[in-house]
N, C-alpha and C positions, 0 to 999 in steps of 0.2 A: 194726655192720658193714652191716646192710641199708640204713641211711640213706645210707651211702657209695655203695652200689650204685644206690639210687634217684637220687642226685645225678648219678652217672655216666650213667645212662640218660637223664635229663632233658637233660644236657649233650650227649649224642649226638644227641638229637632237635633241640635248639636249633641244632646245627651241620649238620643235614641241609640240602642245597641246596633252594631253593624249587622249586615245580613248574615244569616247562618253560613258556616263554612261551606256546606254543600252547595248553597245557592251561588256563592262567589265563585266556587270552582266550576260549576256548570256554566256560568257566564264566561269564564275564561276559555273553557273548552269549546263552547259553541261559537266563540268569536275567532277561534284559531282554525284557519282552513286546513291545517295539517292534522287536526284531531280526527279520530275515528270513532265509530260506534263502540268499539272495544274500550277506548279511553273513557267514553261517557258511561259505559256499563260499570266500570270499576268504581266510579264515583257514586252512581245511583244505587247500585246494589248494596252499598255499605249503609244505606238508610232504608230500613225495611218499610217504614210507613210511606216513604216516597215511592218505593218500588210498587207497593200495593196501589197507590194512587194512580201511577202511570198505567198499570195494567187495567185498572177500572176505567180510566179515561179512554184507553184504546178500545175497550169493549162497550163504551157508552153509546147511547143513541146520538150523541153529538157528532160522531164521525159517520154513523150510518153504514158501517161495514157489514157485509153479508156473511162474514165468517168470524169465529171467535179468535182472539189473540191469546195464546197460552204462555209465551215466553217473554222475558224482559227485552231480549235482543230484538225479537219481532216487533214488540211495541215501540221501541226506540226507532227502529227502521221505518215503521209506518208513520209515526208522528213526525219524525224529522227533528233536526237540531233546534230550529226556531221555535217550534211548538213545545218542545221539552223545556227550553229555556223559559218560555213564557209561563208554562205551568209551574215551574219551580219558583219563579219570581212572584207569581200571584199567590202561591201557597205561603211564601215568606211574608208577603204583605198581610194576608189574612191572619197568619200566625202572630204577627207583631201586635195585632189589635184584638185578638180573641178574648182578652180579659177586660176589655172596655165594657163598663156596665151601662145600664140604661139611664138616660136623663129623664127629667119629667116631661120633656117634649121631644126626646130623641129616641126613636125605636131602632135598635140595631138590626132586628130582623128585617124591617122595612128598608133600612139602608142597604143591606146586602142584596135584598131582592131587586131594588132599583139598580144597583151596580151590575147585577147579573143581566137584567133586561137591557141595560145600556150596552154591555158587552155583546150580548146576543144580537141586538139591533145593529151594532157596528159591524159585526161579521156579515149580517144579511146585506147591509148597505154595500160593503166592500165587494161581496159576490155579485150583487145586482149591477154595480157600476163596472164590474170586471177590473177593479183595482186590486192588484195582488198585494199580499202582506198579511202574514199570520199575526201581526201585532194588534190588529183591530179588536179582537175579542178581549185580550188581556188589558188593553188600554181602556176599554169600556168598563171592565171589572174594577179598575183602580182609579177611575177618573175623579172620584170625589174623596180620595183618601185624605186630602187636606182638612175636610170637615171633622174627621176623627181626631186629628191633632188639635184642632180648635176646641172640640168638645172635651178632650182630656185636659187641656190647659185652663180653659175658662168655661166650665159646664153651664153655669148660670147665665153668663152673657151669651153663650152660643144658643141656649134654649130661647133666649129673647129674640134672636134673629128668626127662628122658626115661628115663634108666636106672632111677630110683626108681619111676617110674610103670608102666613096662612097657606092657601094653595098656590099663591103667586110666587113661582120660583125666582123670577127676576127681582122681586122685592127682597127676597132673602139675600141675594147677591149684593144688593145695595145696602142692606142692613149690616152685612158683614163689613163692608167698606167703611160705613159710618162708625160702627162700634169698635172695630179692631184696627182700622187703617190699612187692612190687607184683606184679600179674599181667598176663599178656600183653594182656588186653582193655583194661586201663587204659593200658598203654603204647601200644597201637594208637590209642586215643582221643586221647592227647596228640599223637601224630604227625599225625593227621588234622585236629586243631584247628590245629596249626601251618600245615598246608597249606590251611586254610580250606575244608575239604570241606563239602558240604551237611549240615545238621543231622540229616537222616534217616540218612545213612550213618555219621555220628559216633555216633549213638545205637545203631545196629545193631551196630557194631563194639565199642563201649564197654560194652554191656550184654548181649552175646550169651550170657554164662554166668549172668546174673542179670537176666533181663528184667523182673521185677517192680519192680526199682529204677529202671528208666528212667522219667523224669518226662515225657518227650515221645517221640512216635513209638514207643509201646510195641509196636505191631504189628510193626514192623521188627525190633526186638530179639527178639521172640518167634518170628517166622518163622525168623530166622537161628539161634536156639537150637535149634529143632526140626530144621532142615536140617542143622546141624552134627552132631547126635546120629544122625540117619538116615544121613548120609554115613559116619560111623564104623561104623555097623551094616553098611552095604553093604561096607565094607572088611573087616570081621571075617568076613562071610559067605564070603569067598574063602579063609579059613583053616580047613581041615578040623579043626584041633586046638582051635578056639575055638567054644564054644556061644554063640549070641547070639539075642536075642529083642527085638522092638520094645516090650516092656513092662518091668516091673520098675524098676530104678534109672534106666533111661534116661529114662522119662517119669514123674517123680515127681508125686504128687497136686497139688502147687502149680502145676506147669506145665499140667496138665490143667485145673485150676481157672481159671488165667489165660486159657486158650483159651475156657472157658465164659463168663467175664466179657466176652469179645469176641463172644459169640453163637455159638461153635463147639463142637460136641460132639466132642472128640478121643478116639478109641478105638484099640484094637489094629488094628481093621479099617482105619482111616484110615492108620495107620503102614504097614501091609502093602501097601495100595494104592499109596502114594507110593513105598515101597521098590521095588515091582515096576516102576513107571514109571521110577524113577531108574536101575534096572539096564538097562532097555531103551534109555533115551535116552543114557546115558553113552558107549556105543559109537558110536551114530549121530552124536553131536555132539562127538566128541573133537577134530575139526579146529578147533573154536573155541579150545581151549586153546592150540594151536600158534600162533594169531594173536597172542596176548598174549606168548608166549615168544620170538617172533622178535626 
């Protein structure tokens, strides 16, 4: 039965439309060291809604600039090729799923909010550890995209995984494996491979529940793993009936050891510091999520 479900999920992914032309062209340009800001401008300015989004991004609290950005060229220069690429990719992903309706146990608004918190948390962790890489935020934004593919293909069965798990996210992961024979991180990785996303993003999404298994870009999958857990902790902290702590089962010894292998001493103090910053930033930078949902 599960093999039938896996085949159906693969078929769904194979039938997904390709990325919009503008997204594919932006990926090409940003991967080409010979490309210029002028080349990028020609592609972006042909898409009015993308132009508006980039200008809003450049002027958002996310960057914290002290002056306003008035021109597209200025915005592209400030944001840089990698940030522009990631914005365009995130926008394409959000756009591909904007018509997904609500399931009886699956709230899209909560899904995107958690995705945003994970992206924000990943960016905070990257900055805290001084690990460079503009991909952390967008990797967090799209880390659970496989769940949407599962929800679209088998809405009833996917709702069952949520019902079985309740607040226990690890239980949901096990329920997916039992019901579908595959988990949402694997499904997300298949979709991003079809869309020919950068390897770092594919690794971050595909191994965010099992970072030690990532053969490449281990730091990305490790950061998204930690950000995902801290985002869940932040959400649980808003529920007075739920006791939560940034230690225990959330950060198992293997994850702490993996950070140590990368030269990072991860502790409860680290978790608490990032949780506090995440709580502060999520309100200040909530306007950014609206840019992707438009």
